[in-house]
Backbone as CSV, one residue per row, in Angstrom:
resi,resn,N_x,N_y,N_z,CA_x,CA_y,CA_z,C_x,C_y,C_z
1,MET,21.742,12.035,10.686,20.636,11.579,9.843,21.115,10.481,8.901
2,ASN,20.308,9.461,8.765,20.591,8.368,7.847,19.246,7.826,7.371
3,VAL,18.773,8.335,6.244,17.461,7.939,5.731,17.594,7.464,4.293
4,VAL,16.665,6.601,3.888,16.756,5.969,2.575,15.400,6.013,1.882
5,GLY,15.429,6.274,0.586,14.252,6.131,-0.266,14.556,5.086,-1.326
6,ILE,13.611,4.183,-1.566,13.818,3.093,-2.525,12.680,3.080,-3.534
7,ASP,13.050,2.894,-4.802,12.053,2.780,-5.867,12.473,1.671,-6.813
8,GLY,11.513,0.943,-7.329,11.827,-0.080,-8.309,12.280,0.542,-9.620
9,CYS,13.179,-0.135,-10.302,13.633,0.313,-11.623,13.838,-0.918,-12.493
10,ARG,14.149,-0.703,-13.750,14.266,-1.827,-14.677,15.380,-2.791,-14.274
11,ARG,16.432,-2.279,-13.670,17.545,-3.126,-13.232,17.291,-3.792,-11.880
12,GLY,16.223,-3.406,-11.202,15.935,-3.967,-9.888,15.374,-2.910,-8.956
13,TRP,16.280,-2.350,-8.154,15.885,-1.335,-7.173,16.924,-0.220,-7.127
14,PHE,16.448,1.015,-7.148,17.324,2.174,-6.980,17.116,2.734,-5.586
15,PHE,18.218,3.058,-4.907,18.081,3.656,-3.578,18.873,4.953,-3.492
16,ALA,18.324,5.883,-2.739,18.979,7.157,-2.439,19.058,7.275,-0.924
17,GLN,20.265,7.392,-0.422,20.512,7.466,1.022,21.046,8.855,1.358
18,LEU,20.406,9.531,2.282,20.781,10.891,2.660,21.341,10.916,4.072
19,PHE,22.432,11.665,4.230,23.071,11.846,5.530,23.117,13.336,5.854
20,ASP,23.637,13.663,7.032,23.849,15.063,7.395,24.910,15.689,6.484
21,SER,24.962,17.006,6.494,25.987,17.774,5.766,25.969,17.517,4.262
22,ALA,24.783,17.305,3.717,24.589,17.156,2.268,25.277,15.924,1.685
23,ARG,25.674,14.978,2.536,26.275,13.745,2.023,25.162,12.811,1.548
24,PHE,25.488,12.004,0.554,24.493,11.072,0.034,25.175,9.852,-0.566
25,ARG,24.394,8.823,-0.778,24.875,7.587,-1.393,23.767,7.049,-2.281
26,LEU,24.131,6.647,-3.490,23.168,6.123,-4.446,23.579,4.725,-4.869
27,GLY,22.614,3.945,-5.305,22.962,2.623,-5.793,21.793,1.932,-6.468
28,VAL,22.119,0.934,-7.269,21.130,0.059,-7.890,21.487,-1.370,-7.523
29,VAL,20.508,-2.113,-7.025,20.726,-3.517,-6.685,19.698,-4.358,-7.428
30,GLU,20.085,-5.580,-7.743,19.158,-6.462,-8.459,18.071,-6.982,-7.531
31,HIS,18.466,-7.303,-6.297,17.526,-7.872,-5.337,17.463,-7.013,-4.080
32,LEU,16.276,-6.841,-3.544,16.071,-5.976,-2.387,16.822,-6.474,-1.158
33,GLN,17.010,-7.777,-1.055,17.722,-8.349,0.091,19.120,-7.750,0.237
34,ALA,19.695,-7.296,-0.870,21.030,-6.690,-0.824,21.049,-5.407,-0.003
35,LEU,19.884,-4.824,0.245,19.801,-3.584,1.024,19.424,-3.838,2.482
36,ARG,19.410,-5.084,2.882,18.995,-5.410,4.253,19.821,-4.655,5.287
37,ASN,21.131,-4.713,5.182,21.988,-4.043,6.170,21.860,-2.524,6.090
38,THR,21.668,-2.002,4.881,21.457,-0.556,4.719,20.195,-0.123,5.451
39,ILE,19.141,-0.898,5.308,17.875,-0.580,5.976,18.018,-0.693,7.489
40,ILE,18.671,-1.739,7.953,18.858,-1.933,9.396,19.630,-0.768,10.002
41,ALA,20.643,-0.279,9.275,21.477,0.814,9.792,20.801,2.175,9.680
42,SER,19.753,2.274,8.881,19.097,3.570,8.664,18.225,3.955,9.856
43,ASP,17.932,5.259,9.928,16.922,5.716,10.881,15.537,5.313,10.392
44,LEU,15.345,5.411,9.088,14.070,5.045,8.468,14.280,4.891,6.971
45,THR,13.619,3.910,6.397,13.639,3.690,4.951,12.205,3.664,4.438
46,LEU,11.935,4.446,3.408,10.621,4.450,2.772,10.748,3.855,1.376
47,ILE,9.839,2.951,1.046,9.916,2.219,-0.210,8.619,2.353,-0.997
48,ASP,8.756,2.509,-2.301,7.598,2.628,-3.183,7.196,1.246,-3.678
49,ILE,6.531,0.512,-2.815,5.985,-0.804,-3.156,4.976,-1.159,-2.065
50,PRO,3.874,-1.806,-2.410,2.925,-2.186,-1.363,3.552,-3.111,-0.325
51,VAL,3.332,-2.785,0.931,3.804,-3.591,2.064,2.598,-3.829,2.963
52,GLY,2.267,-5.076,3.220,1.047,-5.402,3.943,-0.062,-5.664,2.940
53,LEU,-0.554,-6.903,2.893,-1.472,-7.327,1.836,-2.723,-7.976,2.407
54,LYS,-3.842,-7.731,1.771,-5.084,-8.360,2.194,-5.098,-9.821,1.751
55,SER,-5.757,-10.649,2.548,-5.876,-12.076,2.230,-7.321,-12.499,2.024
56,PHE,-8.254,-11.581,2.249,-9.676,-11.897,2.088,-10.454,-10.589,1.944
57,GLY,-11.670,-10.707,1.431,-12.548,-9.547,1.328,-12.451,-8.839,-0.009
58,GLU,-13.557,-8.235,-0.420,-13.618,-7.563,-1.713,-13.079,-6.139,-1.678
59,GLU,-13.063,-5.507,-0.517,-12.575,-4.130,-0.441,-11.066,-4.069,-0.609
60,GLU,-10.594,-3.048,-1.321,-9.158,-2.817,-1.423,-8.615,-2.302,-0.093
61,ARG,-7.301,-2.271,0.019,-6.694,-1.688,1.209,-7.196,-0.255,1.373
62,LYS,-7.505,0.104,2.594,-8.041,1.444,2.843,-7.035,2.525,2.458
63,CYS,-5.741,2.257,2.662,-4.726,3.261,2.322,-4.738,3.587,0.836
64,ASP,-4.993,2.585,-0.007,-5.032,2.824,-1.450,-6.259,3.643,-1.837
65,ARG,-7.385,3.324,-1.232,-8.609,4.081,-1.530,-8.452,5.541,-1.116
66,GLU,-7.871,5.767,0.056,-7.706,7.135,0.541,-6.645,7.887,-0.263
67,ALA,-5.613,7.171,-0.721,-4.581,7.816,-1.539,-5.172,8.302,-2.859
68,ARG,-6.024,7.495,-3.483,-6.654,7.918,-4.740,-7.531,9.148,-4.525
69,LYS,-8.253,9.160,-3.424,-9.103,10.318,-3.122,-8.256,11.579,-2.957
70,LEU,-7.120,11.436,-2.285,-6.228,12.570,-2.060,-5.637,13.087,-3.367
71,LEU,-5.279,12.162,-4.263,-4.536,12.536,-5.465,-5.410,13.067,-6.595
72,GLY,-6.688,12.805,-6.574,-7.567,13.350,-7.608,-7.091,13.022,-9.011
73,PRO,-6.595,13.990,-9.779,-6.181,13.735,-11.162,-5.008,12.764,-11.296
74,ARG,-4.282,12.517,-10.241,-3.173,11.571,-10.269,-3.562,10.229,-9.641
75,ALA,-4.864,10.005,-9.417,-5.340,8.808,-8.721,-4.945,7.514,-9.425
76,SER,-4.849,7.554,-10.754,-4.534,6.331,-11.499,-3.127,5.822,-11.219
77,SER,-2.296,6.630,-10.568,-0.939,6.182,-10.235,-0.937,5.188,-9.081
78,VAL,-2.071,5.049,-8.387,-2.181,4.081,-7.295,-2.774,2.802,-7.875
79,PHE,-1.917,1.826,-8.167,-2.366,0.581,-8.789,-3.154,-0.269,-7.791
80,PRO,-4.119,-1.061,-8.275,-4.766,-2.047,-7.407,-3.725,-3.046,-6.895
81,VAL,-3.767,-3.327,-5.609,-2.767,-4.206,-4.987,-3.296,-5.637,-4.953
82,PRO,-2.503,-6.607,-5.387,-2.962,-7.997,-5.360,-3.115,-8.520,-3.940
83,CYS,-3.931,-9.548,-3.786,-4.047,-10.194,-2.483,-2.792,-11.029,-2.218
84,ARG,-2.590,-11.389,-0.964,-1.374,-12.109,-0.572,-1.211,-13.427,-1.325
85,GLN,-2.309,-14.122,-1.595,-2.222,-15.439,-2.225,-1.594,-15.382,-3.615
86,VAL,-1.662,-14.220,-4.266,-1.100,-14.075,-5.615,0.419,-14.204,-5.603
87,LEU,1.055,-13.919,-4.472,2.518,-13.981,-4.411,3.053,-15.371,-4.718
88,ASP,2.225,-16.399,-4.568,2.659,-17.772,-4.839,2.390,-18.202,-6.275
89,CYS,1.776,-17.349,-7.068,1.420,-17.716,-8.442,2.596,-17.505,-9.396
90,LYS,2.649,-18.334,-10.425,3.774,-18.304,-11.359,3.446,-17.654,-12.699
91,SER,2.190,-17.345,-12.944,1.817,-16.732,-14.219,0.729,-15.694,-13.993
92,TYR,0.607,-14.784,-14.962,-0.435,-13.760,-14.864,-1.821,-14.398,-14.819
93,GLN,-2.039,-15.404,-15.659,-3.353,-16.032,-15.719,-3.724,-16.647,-14.370
94,ALA,-2.760,-17.338,-13.756,-3.022,-17.947,-12.448,-3.236,-16.879,-11.385
95,GLY,-2.401,-15.843,-11.420,-2.522,-14.772,-10.435,-3.847,-14.048,-10.540
96,SER,-4.281,-13.787,-11.767,-5.546,-13.089,-11.969,-6.718,-13.928,-11.481
97,ALA,-6.647,-15.238,-11.749,-7.719,-16.133,-11.305,-7.783,-16.200,-9.782
98,VAL,-6.633,-16.282,-9.138,-6.595,-16.335,-7.674,-7.109,-15.025,-7.085
99,ASN,-6.666,-13.910,-7.653,-7.112,-12.616,-7.132,-8.631,-12.469,-7.269
100,HIS,-9.160,-12.965,-8.385,-10.608,-12.892,-8.600,-11.360,-13.756,-7.597
101,SER,-10.820,-14.931,-7.300,-11.503,-15.824,-6.359,-11.503,-15.265,-4.943
102,VAL,-10.461,-14.488,-4.605,-10.345,-13.946,-3.246,-11.049,-12.600,-3.111
103,THR,-10.893,-11.736,-4.117,-11.376,-10.354,-3.987,-12.560,-10.015,-4.888
104,GLY,-12.838,-10.889,-5.861,-13.882,-10.578,-6.827,-13.392,-9.723,-7.979
105,ARG,-12.089,-9.431,-8.010,-11.511,-8.597,-9.068,-10.364,-9.331,-9.755
106,LYS,-10.349,-9.271,-11.080,-9.201,-9.799,-11.802,-8.017,-8.861,-11.611
107,LEU,-6.845,-9.366,-11.912,-5.610,-8.613,-11.720,-5.237,-7.892,-13.013
108,SER,-4.872,-6.622,-12.910,-4.400,-5.899,-14.086,-2.977,-6.334,-14.424
109,ARG,-2.600,-6.138,-15.665,-1.223,-6.452,-16.070,-0.219,-5.595,-15.300
110,GLN,-0.587,-4.331,-15.045,0.309,-3.453,-14.289,0.551,-4.002,-12.890
111,SER,-0.516,-4.451,-12.248,-0.369,-4.998,-10.900,0.451,-6.282,-10.918
112,TRP,0.211,-7.147,-11.914,0.996,-8.372,-12.005,2.475,-8.048,-12.223
113,GLY,2.743,-6.966,-12.924,4.123,-6.591,-13.211,4.954,-6.262,-11.994
114,ILE,4.308,-5.949,-10.865,5.069,-5.636,-9.649,4.942,-6.720,-8.579
115,VAL,4.302,-7.850,-8.922,4.106,-8.914,-7.920,5.435,-9.437,-7.386
116,ALA,6.405,-9.661,-8.273,7.700,-10.178,-7.814,8.365,-9.202,-6.849
117,LYS,8.256,-7.913,-7.121,8.841,-6.907,-6.232,8.072,-6.827,-4.905
118,ILE,6.747,-6.965,-4.963,5.964,-7.003,-3.727,6.416,-8.176,-2.863
119,ALA,6.632,-9.328,-3.496,7.075,-10.514,-2.754,8.442,-10.289,-2.115
120,GLU,9.349,-9.637,-2.835,10.666,-9.323,-2.265,10.537,-8.453,-1.024
121,ALA,9.735,-7.396,-1.135,9.565,-6.480,-0.006,8.894,-7.174,1.169
122,ASP,7.941,-8.039,0.870,7.240,-8.773,1.924,8.200,-9.674,2.694
123,ARG,9.040,-10.397,1.973,10.009,-11.283,2.636,10.991,-10.489,3.484
124,LEU,11.494,-9.393,2.923,12.493,-8.608,3.645,11.897,-7.949,4.882
125,LYS,10.720,-7.377,4.750,10.067,-6.720,5.886,9.922,-7.695,7.051
126,ARG,9.489,-8.906,6.770,9.260,-9.888,7.835,10.564,-10.439,8.405
127,ASP,11.653,-10.246,7.660,12.958,-10.743,8.104,13.737,-9.719,8.926
128,LEU,13.309,-8.463,8.920,14.062,-7.413,9.604,13.923,-7.518,11.121
129,PRO,15.018,-7.272,11.860,14.916,-7.264,13.325,14.020,-6.141,13.836
130,GLU,13.958,-5.024,13.087,13.048,-3.918,13.403,12.229,-3.617,12.146
131,PRO,11.128,-4.335,11.935,10.347,-4.157,10.708,9.866,-2.729,10.487
132,GLY,9.706,-1.963,11.556,9.235,-0.589,11.433,10.203,0.343,10.738
133,LYS,11.429,-0.114,10.500,12.395,0.722,9.776,12.129,0.745,8.274
134,LEU,11.300,-0.157,7.793,10.941,-0.195,6.371,9.442,0.032,6.256
135,ARG,9.053,1.168,5.676,7.641,1.515,5.571,7.292,1.889,4.137
136,GLU,6.044,1.710,3.807,5.566,1.990,2.452,5.257,3.467,2.251
137,MET,5.699,3.976,1.131,5.294,5.318,0.696,4.788,5.215,-0.733
138,HIS,4.104,6.251,-1.191,3.749,6.375,-2.603,4.280,7.724,-3.066
139,PRO,5.147,7.761,-4.073,5.772,9.027,-4.477,4.784,10.150,-4.755
140,GLU,3.673,9.843,-5.435,2.728,10.910,-5.761,2.052,11.470,-4.516
141,VAL,1.820,10.617,-3.521,1.286,11.102,-2.243,2.322,11.988,-1.560
142,CYS,3.584,11.562,-1.589,4.649,12.359,-0.967,4.805,13.715,-1.655
143,PHE,4.803,13.718,-2.981,4.906,14.996,-3.697,3.708,15.889,-3.383
144,CYS,2.532,15.309,-3.348,1.316,16.063,-3.061,1.384,16.719,-1.685
145,THR,1.808,15.969,-0.688,1.827,16.526,0.665,2.981,17.504,0.863
146,LEU,4.085,17.305,0.150,5.155,18.308,0.163,4.687,19.606,-0.497
147,ASN,3.684,19.475,-1.358,3.161,20.618,-2.104,1.872,21.154,-1.458
148,ASN,1.796,21.029,-0.140,0.643,21.549,0.618,-0.695,20.991,0.156
149,GLY,-0.679,19.701,-0.179,-1.933,19.033,-0.520,-2.372,19.167,-1.959
150,GLN,-1.526,19.748,-2.805,-1.866,19.906,-4.219,-1.164,18.831,-5.049
151,PRO,-1.924,17.965,-5.734,-1.290,16.949,-6.575,-0.448,17.593,-7.675
152,MET,0.534,16.871,-8.151,1.348,17.356,-9.250,0.475,17.574,-10.491
153,ALA,0.784,18.595,-11.248,-0.050,18.972,-12.393,0.223,18.122,-13.626
154,HIS,1.440,17.560,-13.721,1.845,16.874,-14.943,2.295,15.444,-14.657
155,ASN,2.172,14.596,-15.664,2.621,13.211,-15.580,4.119,13.155,-15.310
156,LYS,4.527,12.230,-14.439,5.938,12.168,-14.041,6.869,11.729,-15.168
157,LYS,6.320,11.136,-16.220,7.146,10.700,-17.346,7.446,11.845,-18.323
158,LYS,6.690,12.935,-18.211,6.848,14.062,-19.122,7.873,15.058,-18.575
159,PRO,8.569,15.783,-19.457,9.541,16.782,-18.993,8.942,17.792,-18.020
160,ALA,7.717,18.244,-18.287,7.088,19.220,-17.387,6.849,18.614,-16.010
161,GLY,6.476,17.336,-15.987,6.249,16.663,-14.719,7.527,16.472,-13.932
162,GLN,8.602,16.136,-14.628,9.882,15.970,-13.945,10.412,17.308,-13.452
163,SER,10.174,18.359,-14.207,10.633,19.689,-13.790,9.919,20.153,-12.527
164,GLU,8.601,19.945,-12.449,7.879,20.406,-11.267,8.256,19.583,-10.032
165,ARG,8.517,18.300,-10.216,8.918,17.468,-9.083,10.332,17.825,-8.630
166,PHE,11.218,18.076,-9.580,12.584,18.490,-9.262,12.561,19.795,-8.472
167,ALA,11.778,20.759,-8.936,11.716,22.067,-8.272,11.177,21.942,-6.851
168,LEU,10.197,21.074,-6.660,9.633,20.873,-5.328,10.658,20.233,-4.399
169,LEU,11.372,19.239,-4.892,12.399,18.589,-4.078,13.536,19.543,-3.732
170,LYS,13.854,20.450,-4.641,14.979,21.363,-4.412,14.746,22.252,-3.197
171,ARG,13.499,22.521,-2.851,13.209,23.319,-1.656,13.696,22.617,-0.389
172,HIS,13.713,21.298,-0.430,14.101,20.508,0.735,15.489,19.890,0.576
173,LEU,15.970,19.879,-0.650,17.239,19.231,-0.966,18.003,20.144,-1.926
174,PRO,18.635,21.197,-1.406,19.270,22.198,-2.272,20.314,21.627,-3.228
175,HIS,20.954,20.523,-2.847,21.997,19.938,-3.694,21.451,18.832,-4.591
176,ILE,20.170,18.862,-4.898,19.561,17.796,-5.696,20.204,17.658,-7.072
177,GLN,20.649,18.760,-7.679,21.248,18.657,-9.006,22.497,17.789,-8.972
178,THR,23.294,17.917,-7.917,24.488,17.081,-7.768,24.103,15.609,-7.669
179,ILE,23.039,15.326,-6.935,22.583,13.946,-6.762,22.097,13.371,-8.089
180,VAL,21.267,14.127,-8.777,20.730,13.657,-10.054,21.847,13.480,-11.077
181,ASP,22.805,14.395,-11.098,23.929,14.279,-12.034,24.722,13.000,-11.781
182,GLU,24.946,12.675,-10.503,25.693,11.445,-10.197,24.906,10.216,-10.638
183,ALA,23.606,10.232,-10.414,22.778,9.101,-10.833,22.793,8.948,-12.350
184,ARG,22.691,10.059,-13.055,22.669,10.002,-14.516,24.027,9.588,-15.076
185,HIS,25.098,9.945,-14.375,26.432,9.525,-14.799,26.644,8.038,-14.541
186,GLY,25.998,7.515,-13.512,26.248,6.135,-13.098,25.422,5.082,-13.808
187,TRP,24.225,5.442,-14.275,23.335,4.442,-14.866,22.647,4.981,-16.101
188,ARG,22.487,4.117,-17.087,21.808,4.494,-18.317,20.306,4.643,-18.070
189,LYS,19.683,5.491,-18.855,18.248,5.730,-18.672,17.416,4.480,-18.917
190,ARG,17.893,3.581,-19.760,17.113,2.368,-20.006,17.117,1.449,-18.783
191,ASP,18.082,1.633,-17.885,18.143,0.862,-16.645,17.566,1.626,-15.461
192,LEU,17.695,2.943,-15.488,17.232,3.800,-14.395,16.621,5.059,-14.998
193,ALA,15.301,5.144,-14.971,14.606,6.287,-15.569,14.719,7.519,-14.676
194,ASP,14.554,8.684,-15.281,14.616,9.932,-14.514,13.591,9.957,-13.383
195,ASP,12.380,9.463,-13.657,11.351,9.499,-12.619,11.648,8.519,-11.486
196,ASP,12.395,7.450,-11.754,12.807,6.544,-10.675,13.694,7.278,-9.668
197,ILE,14.588,8.105,-10.180,15.487,8.877,-9.309,14.683,9.817,-8.421
198,LEU,13.754,10.546,-9.017,12.961,11.511,-8.259,12.043,10.814,-7.261
199,ASP,11.503,9.656,-7.641,10.624,8.922,-6.726,11.382,8.434,-5.493
200,ALA,12.593,7.921,-5.692,13.395,7.491,-4.543,13.770,8.685,-3.676
201,LEU,14.091,9.801,-4.308,14.489,10.994,-3.554,13.343,11.558,-2.724
202,VAL,12.128,11.534,-3.253,11.021,12.060,-2.445,10.750,11.145,-1.256
203,GLY,11.049,9.858,-1.404,10.946,8.957,-0.264,11.980,9.274,0.795
204,ALA,13.217,9.516,0.366,14.284,9.844,1.313,14.025,11.181,1.992
205,VAL,13.594,12.168,1.219,13.284,13.481,1.804,12.155,13.354,2.819
206,SER,11.123,12.604,2.484,10.017,12.408,3.421,10.498,11.716,4.689
207,ALA,11.363,10.718,4.541,11.895,10.007,5.707,12.711,10.922,6.604
208,SER,13.301,11.961,6.027,14.116,12.884,6.824,13.265,13.734,7.764
209,TYR,11.964,13.766,7.525,11.028,14.478,8.407,10.264,13.468,9.264
210,ALA,10.976,12.514,9.828,10.345,11.393,10.527,9.365,11.838,11.599
211,GLU,9.703,12.931,12.296,8.836,13.383,13.387,7.508,13.941,12.876
212,ARG,7.415,14.204,11.589,6.188,14.763,11.006,5.430,13.745,10.158
213,LEU,5.889,12.500,10.145,5.235,11.501,9.308,3.926,11.025,9.926
214,VAL,2.924,10.912,9.083,1.643,10.322,9.452,1.299,9.318,8.354
215,SER,0.135,8.692,8.440,-0.167,7.657,7.461,-1.624,7.679,7.039
216,LEU,-1.854,7.126,5.870,-3.189,6.778,5.406,-3.342,5.279,5.585
217,PRO,-4.424,4.816,6.195,-5.441,5.595,6.897,-4.923,6.046,8.263
218,THR,-5.667,6.951,8.910,-5.250,7.435,10.229,-5.179,6.292,11.226
219,MET,-6.169,5.416,11.198,-6.164,4.204,12.026,-5.627,3.076,11.162
220,THR,-4.385,2.705,11.395,-3.699,1.752,10.522,-4.348,0.374,10.545
221,GLU,-4.539,-0.179,9.351,-4.992,-1.565,9.210,-3.774,-2.488,9.238
222,LYS,-3.986,-3.716,9.673,-2.931,-4.727,9.637,-3.404,-5.911,8.809
223,ASP,-2.446,-6.565,8.149,-2.808,-7.765,7.406,-2.750,-8.975,8.333
224,GLU,-3.001,-10.150,7.795,-3.099,-11.338,8.647,-1.758,-11.732,9.273
225,LEU,-0.651,-11.181,8.751,0.667,-11.444,9.330,1.092,-10.343,10.292
226,GLY,0.223,-9.378,10.499,0.533,-8.293,11.427,1.269,-7.123,10.808
227,LEU,1.433,-7.118,9.484,2.107,-6.004,8.810,1.122,-4.859,8.586
228,ASN,1.597,-3.645,8.795,0.750,-2.479,8.559,0.409,-2.341,7.080
229,MET,-0.850,-2.046,6.802,-1.268,-1.683,5.442,-1.476,-0.176,5.474
230,GLU,-0.435,0.554,5.115,-0.427,2.007,5.276,0.412,2.647,4.187
231,ILE,0.186,3.912,3.947,1.035,4.743,3.097,1.416,5.955,3.930
232,VAL,2.714,6.151,4.139,3.152,7.232,5.021,3.546,8.464,4.209
233,PHE,3.437,9.618,4.855,3.752,10.887,4.206,3.954,11.945,5.274
234,ILE,4.486,13.091,4.870,4.690,14.202,5.791,3.346,14.840,6.119
235,TYR,3.144,15.135,7.387,1.875,15.710,7.844,1.490,16.937,7.028
236,CYS,0.249,16.942,6.598,-0.305,18.068,5.841,-1.743,18.234,6.294
237,ASN,-2.028,19.319,6.998,-3.359,19.525,7.569,-4.449,19.493,6.502
238,ILE,-4.146,20.061,5.343,-5.119,20.077,4.250,-5.464,18.653,3.835
239,CYS,-4.424,17.798,3.746,-4.629,16.424,3.291,-5.497,15.642,4.268
240,LEU,-5.224,15.783,5.558,-5.943,14.998,6.543,-7.368,15.484,6.735
241,ASN,-7.633,16.719,6.378,-8.985,17.246,6.544,-9.874,16.988,5.332
242,ASP,-9.286,16.592,4.213,-10.083,16.430,2.987,-10.823,15.151,3.006
């Protein structure tokens, strides 16, 4: 087994790589391109960033709409995704104006805050010899489906929220405390938050169940470049029936 979960952090990107026999590897890189060879060598890498972008139309990506429906009280964690044309913009004002002209919606500051990371993931995905090795996940969707379709009860930034996510991951990753301890020893919280660690880990754990992965929506949409607009997660009958 060689699977990777990636989450954005203040220093750039945090990755958690899981192997057989409880072996693991952690790291923080400034630019996603630095993980190109890691992704190529992996069986599967799941990343918490939108991959596959709309270029026209007022409707949001179907995967985002369905993820919000699934998450209920945690729906606000699914940010509106900018259209592809925004990736070329240099300022929030320009990006918001472009997004409004294409989709009819202005861009939120939160969405603009991840545009540079979306652009990095977009470039890397299209550069990979096997683009299917890098797929989009959303941590809250992954936690929900690991929890039999029940969204997390608490905000991930709060101690109670981190405790419930840690406990859920421990069922699938018995040595999680060792992993978290190494991450906390290696990076300061101002560079790597506790929830960044857990978000990357739920991506890696989900990737380890590759044979059980499905996606929102069931019938995958593609963007104009042929990239899937999807959010993948471990199969959960309750989730797919809701």
